[in-house]
C-alpha positions in Angstrom: 13.9 14.2 -28.3 12.2 16.3 -31.2 8.5 15.5 -29.8 9.5 16.2 -26.4 11.5 19.6 -27.8 7.9 20.5 -29.2 6.3 20.1 -25.9 6.8 24.0 -24.9 5.3 25.2 -28.5 2.2 22.5 -28.0 1.2 24.0 -24.7 1.7 27.3 -25.8 -0.5 26.9 -28.4 -3.1 25.1 -26.3 -3.2 28.1 -23.8 -3.6 30.4 -26.7 -7.3 29.6 -27.1 -9.2 32.7 -26.2 -11.9 34.3 -27.1 -12.6 38.3 -26.6 -13.9 40.4 -23.8 -18.0 40.5 -24.0 -18.3 44.0 -25.9 -22.2 44.8 -25.3 -23.5 48.4 -25.2 -23.3 49.8 -21.3 -26.9 50.9 -22.0 -28.3 47.3 -22.6 -25.8 46.2 -19.7 -27.1 48.7 -17.3 -31.0 47.7 -18.4 -30.2 44.7 -17.7 -29.0 44.8 -14.0 -31.7 47.1 -13.3 -34.8 45.0 -14.0 -33.3 41.8 -13.2 -31.8 42.2 -10.2 -32.4 45.0 -6.7 -32.3 48.0 -7.2 -29.6 48.3 -4.1 -27.2 46.3 -5.6 -23.6 47.2 -5.5 -20.7 47.6 -8.3 -19.0 45.3 -6.7 -21.6 42.4 -6.7 -22.3 43.1 -10.3 -18.5 42.8 -11.1 -19.0 39.4 -9.0 -21.6 38.4 -11.3 -19.9 39.5 -14.4 -16.8 37.8 -13.5 -18.1 34.6 -12.2 -19.7 34.0 -15.8 -16.8 35.1 -18.0 -14.2 33.1 -15.8 -16.1 29.8 -16.1 -17.0 28.7 -20.0 -16.8 25.3 -18.8 -19.6 25.3 -17.0 -21.7 27.1 -19.3 -21.0 24.7 -22.2 -22.2 21.7 -19.9 -25.2 24.2 -19.3 -26.2 25.1 -22.4 -25.5 21.2 -23.8 -28.4 20.7 -21.8 -30.6 22.9 -23.0 -29.8 21.7 -26.5 -30.2 17.7 -26.6 -29.0 16.1 -30.0 -30.7 13.2 -29.6 -34.4 11.7 -29.2 -32.9 10.1 -25.8 -32.2 13.5 -24.4 -34.8 15.6 -22.9 -34.3 19.9 -22.5 -33.0 21.1 -19.4 -34.2 24.5 -18.9 -32.1 25.3 -15.7 -29.5 22.6 -15.1 -28.0 21.6 -12.4 -25.1 23.1 -13.2 -26.2 26.7 -13.7 -27.9 26.1 -10.3 -24.7 25.2 -8.3 -23.4 28.3 -9.5 -26.1 30.4 -8.6 -26.0 28.8 -5.0 -22.5 29.1 -4.5 -23.1 33.4 -5.5 -26.0 33.4 -2.9 -24.1 32.4 -0.3 -21.2 34.7 -0.9 -23.4 37.5 -1.0 -25.1 36.2 2.0 -21.6 36.1 4.0 -21.1 39.8 2.4 -24.9 41.0 3.4 -25.0 42.2 -0.2 -28.4 42.3 -1.7 -28.5 40.8 -5.1 -32.3 39.7 -6.0 -35.6 41.4 -6.0 -37.4 40.8 -2.5 -40.6 39.3 -5.1 -37.9 36.9 -5.6 -36.5 36.1 -2.5 -40.1 34.9 -1.2 -41.3 31.5 -0.4 -38.7 28.9 0.3 -35.3 29.1 -0.5 -34.8 27.1 -3.4 -36.9 29.3 -4.8 -34.6 32.1 -4.8 -32.1 29.8 -6.5 -34.6 29.0 -9.0 -34.8 32.9 -9.7 -31.3 33.4 -9.5 -30.4 30.8 -11.8 -32.7 32.3 -14.7 -31.8 35.5 -14.4 -27.8 33.9 -14.5 -29.1 32.0 -17.6 -30.5 35.1 -19.2 -27.3 37.4 -18.6 -25.3 34.7 -20.1 -26.9 35.2 -23.3 -27.4 38.8 -23.1 -23.3 38.8 -22.7 -23.0 36.1 -25.9 -21.8 33.5 -23.7 -23.8 31.4 -25.1 -22.5 28.5 -27.8 -26.0 28.1 -29.5 -27.8 30.5 -31.8 -31.4 31.1 -31.5 -32.4 28.0 -33.8 -30.7 25.9 -31.4 -27.5 25.4 -33.4 -24.1 25.1 -32.3 -22.0 27.9 -32.9 -18.5 26.4 -31.1 -17.6 25.6 -27.5 -16.9 28.5 -25.0 -13.2 28.9 -24.6 -11.3 30.8 -21.8 -12.4 34.7 -22.2 -9.4 37.0 -22.3 -9.2 40.0 -20.3 -6.5 41.8 -22.2 -9.3 44.3 -23.3 -10.2 45.6 -19.8 -6.4 45.4 -18.3 -5.7 48.6 -16.6 -3.2 50.9 -17.5 -0.6 51.1 -15.2 1.7 53.8 -14.1 4.7 53.3 -12.2 4.5 56.4 -9.9 6.6 57.2 -6.8 4.9 56.0 -3.5 5.5 59.4 -1.6 3.1 62.3 -2.4 5.2 65.4 -1.0 9.0 66.1 -0.6 10.7 64.4 2.1 13.7 66.9 2.9 13.3 68.8 6.0 14.1 72.1 4.2 11.0 71.7 2.0 8.1 71.4 4.6 6.4 68.9 2.8 5.7 70.4 -0.7 3.8 68.5 -3.3 5.5 66.7 -5.9 5.2 67.7 -9.6 5.1 65.6 -12.7 8.7 66.5 -14.3 8.6 64.2 -17.6 7.0 66.0 -20.7 4.6 63.8 -22.6 7.1 62.8 -25.2 9.3 61.6 -22.7 7.3 59.7 -20.6 8.7 55.9 -21.0 6.6 53.0 -21.8 7.7 49.7 -20.0 7.1 46.4 -19.4 5.6 45.5 -16.1 5.4 42.0 -14.4 3.4 41.7 -11.5 3.6 38.1 -10.3 3.4 35.9 -12.8 1.4 38.8 -15.2 2.9 40.4 -17.5 1.7 43.8 -19.0 3.5 45.4 -22.0 1.8 49.0 -21.7 3.2 50.5 -18.4 4.5 53.6 -18.3 7.1 55.7 -15.6 6.0 59.2 -14.0 8.6 60.5 -12.2 8.4 63.3 -9.8 10.7 66.3 -8.8 10.4 68.9 -6.5 11.0 71.9 -7.4 12.4 73.8 -4.9 15.1 71.1 -3.3 15.3 69.3 -7.3 14.9 66.2 -5.7 13.8 63.6 -8.2 11.5 60.8 -6.9 11.0 57.3 -8.8 9.2 54.5 -7.9 12.5 52.5 -6.6 14.6 55.4 -5.9 15.0 59.0 -5.4 18.1 61.1 -6.5 19.3 64.3 -4.3 21.7 66.5 -5.1 25.0 66.1 -3.2 25.9 68.9 -0.7 29.3 69.5 -2.4 28.1 69.7 -6.0 25.4 71.4 -7.7 25.2 69.0 -10.6 26.0 65.5 -9.4 23.2 63.3 -7.3 23.2 60.1 -4.6 20.8 57.7 -5.4 18.6 56.8 -2.3 17.1 53.0 -2.8 13.9 52.9 -1.4 13.1 49.8 1.0 9.5 49.8 0.8 9.1 50.2 -2.9 6.4 48.7 -4.6 7.9 47.9 -8.3 11.8 48.0 -8.8 13.4 48.8 -12.1 15.7 45.9 -13.3 16.3 46.3 -16.8 16.2 49.4 -19.4 12.4 49.0 -20.4 11.7 46.3 -17.5 10.2 46.8 -14.2 8.8 44.1 -11.7 6.8 44.4 -8.4 7.9 42.9 -5.0 6.5 39.7 -5.6 8.3 38.5 -8.5 11.5 40.1 -6.7 11.2 38.1 -3.8 9.7 35.0 -6.0 13.3 35.2 -7.5 14.9 35.6 -4.1 13.2 32.5 -2.9 13.6 30.4 -5.9 17.2 30.9 -5.8 17.6 30.2 -1.8 15.1 27.0 -2.3 16.1 25.6 -5.0 19.9 26.7 -5.3 19.4 27.6 -8.8 21.6 30.2 -10.6 20.4 33.2 -12.3 20.6 31.1 -15.8 18.8 28.7 -14.7 15.7 30.7 -12.9 15.7 32.6 -16.6 14.9 29.5 -18.5 12.4 28.3 -15.5 10.4 31.5 -15.7 10.8 32.1 -19.6 9.8 28.5 -20.1 6.5 28.7 -17.7 5.4 32.1 -18.0 6.8 33.9 -20.7 6.3 31.6 -23.6 2.2 31.5 -22.8 2.1 35.1 -22.7 0.1 35.9 -25.8 1.6 37.9 -28.3 4.7 38.3 -26.5 8.1 37.8 -28.1 10.5 39.0 -25.4 11.8 37.2 -22.9 13.6 37.7 -19.3 17.3 37.7 -19.5 20.1 36.3 -17.0 21.2 39.9 -16.3 17.5 41.2 -15.4 17.0 38.3 -13.2 20.2 38.8 -11.5 19.6 42.6 -11.1 16.3 41.5 -9.7 18.3 39.5 -7.0 20.7 41.9 -6.1 17.7 45.3 -5.9 15.5 42.7 -3.7 18.4 42.0 -1.5 19.4 45.6 -0.9 15.6 46.2 0.1 15.2 43.3 2.0 18.0 43.5 4.0 17.7 47.5 4.3 14.3 47.1 5.8 15.2 44.3 8.6 18.1 46.5 9.4 16.5 50.1 9.4 19.4 51.0 7.1 18.8 53.3 3.6 21.7 52.5 1.0 22.8 55.7 -0.6 25.2 55.5 -3.5 26.4 58.0 -6.3 23.9 57.9 -9.2 24.4 56.0 -12.4 26.6 53.2 -10.8 26.6 50.0 -12.9 25.2 46.8 -11.1 28.9 45.4 -10.4 29.4 48.3 -8.5 26.2 48.7 -6.8 26.8 45.2 -5.8 30.3 45.6 -4.3 28.9 49.0 -2.4 26.0 46.8 -1.1 28.5 44.6 0.4 30.4 46.8 1.7 27.6 48.7 3.1 25.4 45.6 4.6 28.5 43.3 5.0 29.8 44.6 8.3 33.1 43.1 7.1 31.5 39.5 6.7 29.3 39.4 10.1 25.7 39.0 9.5 24.0 41.1 11.8 20.9 39.0 12.8 23.3 35.7 13.4 25.8 37.5 15.3 26.6 35.3 18.8 23.9 33.2 17.4 23.9 29.5 18.1 22.0 26.6 17.7 21.8 22.6 17.1 20.5 23.4 13.7 22.9 25.8 12.0 25.6 25.5 14.2 27.9 22.2 14.8 30.9 21.3 16.8 34.1 21.4 14.6 35.4 18.2 13.3 38.8 17.6 12.1 37.8 14.5 10.5 34.7 13.9 8.2 32.5 11.0 9.3 32.8 9.4 6.4 35.9 9.0 3.9 35.7 8.5 0.4 38.9 7.2 -1.3 39.2 9.4 -3.8 41.3 12.6 -4.1 39.0 15.3 -4.0 40.0 18.9 -5.4 39.1 20.7 -2.4 41.6 18.5 -0.1 44.6 20.7 -0.8 46.9 17.4 -0.3 46.1 17.9 3.9 44.3 14.6 4.0 45.9 11.4 4.9 43.4 8.9 3.5 44.0 11.1 0.1 45.3 8.4 -3.0 48.9 9.6 -4.1 49.3 9.5 -7.8 52.4 8.0 -9.1 55.0 10.1 -10.6 58.7 9.4 -11.8 61.8 11.0 -11.6 62.2 14.2 -9.5 58.5 14.6 -9.5 58.2 11.4 -7.7 60.8 12.5 -4.8 59.0 15.7 -4.6 55.7 14.3 -4.1 56.8 11.6 -1.9 58.2 14.6 0.5 54.9 16.4 0.7 53.2 13.1 1.5 55.4 13.1 4.3 55.0 16.2 5.4 51.1 16.2 4.8 50.5 13.1 6.9 53.0 14.1 9.6 50.7 17.5 9.6 47.6 15.4 9.4 48.5 13.3 12.6 50.1 16.3 14.7 46.5 18.1 14.1 44.8 15.0 15.2 46.5 14.3 18.2 46.2 17.5 19.5 42.2 17.5 19.0 42.5 14.1 20.7 44.3 16.4 23.6 41.6 19.0 23.3 39.0 16.2 23.5 40.4 14.5 27.1 41.0 17.8 28.5 37.2 18.9 27.9 38.2 22.5 26.6 35.2 24.0 25.4 34.9 23.5 21.5 34.8 25.9 18.8 31.2 26.3 16.7 31.5 25.8 13.1 28.6 28.3 11.8 30.2 28.5 8.2 30.8 25.4 5.4 33.0 26.3 2.2 32.8 23.9 -0.3 34.0 24.2 -3.6 33.5 27.8 -3.5 30.2 28.0 -2.9 29.0 29.6 0.7 26.7 28.1 3.0 25.5 30.0 6.0 23.0 29.1 8.6 19.5 29.3 8.4 18.7 32.0 10.6 20.8 34.4 7.6 19.4 32.8 4.2 18.0 36.0 3.2 21.3 37.7 3.8 23.8 35.6 1.3 23.4 37.3 -1.3 26.6 39.6 0.1 28.3 36.4 0.5 27.8 35.1 -3.3 29.1 38.5 -4.3 32.5 37.9 -3.2 
């Protein structure tokens, strides 16, 4: 058990072996590209070459090892099959995209000449980038490991998606950046499974109508008050705020939603899964997701998903707590418990004919039977409790028999049967398959 408990830490230590991104001067980089590749090469092709080398350290290790034999039984291979395979794949990719990568002189002759020339240039390129595990004397400097992209991560600014005021009275006026430099919030941003701890939140404001625009919602002044604001939830938001300093993208929020539905996981279970799978492997991070942040993500994504599908926008008073938002969202989207997309829908997969009695009877007294099952096991009681229990049992059995006889009469008369579209078991609501995306309003009850 002790060894098993150490497994996540061991995995994180194994993943943490990284080397910094090549930090050569731009002059050296530009000179090499200009003198070794076509003058018509594009930036995208150059980046394709660069990242094809930095993302394949294992291939470069295999290639360099064949260039540096360690025994008399080995021969030096200037251009290994490893580097030639990479060259061939790169050339095929560029040919499909109709992009020039080599000079005209390097393309002369048979196709193998182009592969050989490209392999030579990739070999030199790797050495210029210091992605070569041997020094000039042929001595090993250590195996290449994963190249970290942390030094070249972009600066993410979480901004409003709209670029002009959308109120009718402002005539599409441009938005001003409202926060002072000292007030710009630095937050953690989760994009998919990637964690960026240096993202910044910028807020827009219309100087005419005073409407505030943020990445996931808008705040508009109420008509009856000049100080109170309403929050308008944006269904098409790219990022969603789920914590005081935590924002997530829609890929992450949809993964939370689908994970809970697909695996029937609680917010606590999904939190533990995500922290163990992703956050623990994030280099240098001591933070973790909380259960409340995951639940907030679930609610926020559900609001956007349902609002987008029903073409309805949720508007609530500003600064409401999560519990109040959940209740108000249920009231707004719930339609008194009727799910719009599932209304008057019936099929063999999500609706079944009502059964008074289950097909399988287990001789156990379940907690959910509530004394109405004639097959239940009656507990042995004494005294007055025994007399009362016996009377209750007789009444319950008689009630069950009456219901069974009534159901039989209905069957014999071929009366149209009502279809069951929802089952409640131990307090868990299981809806039809067509409304899985909308059962959050039922789970919130």
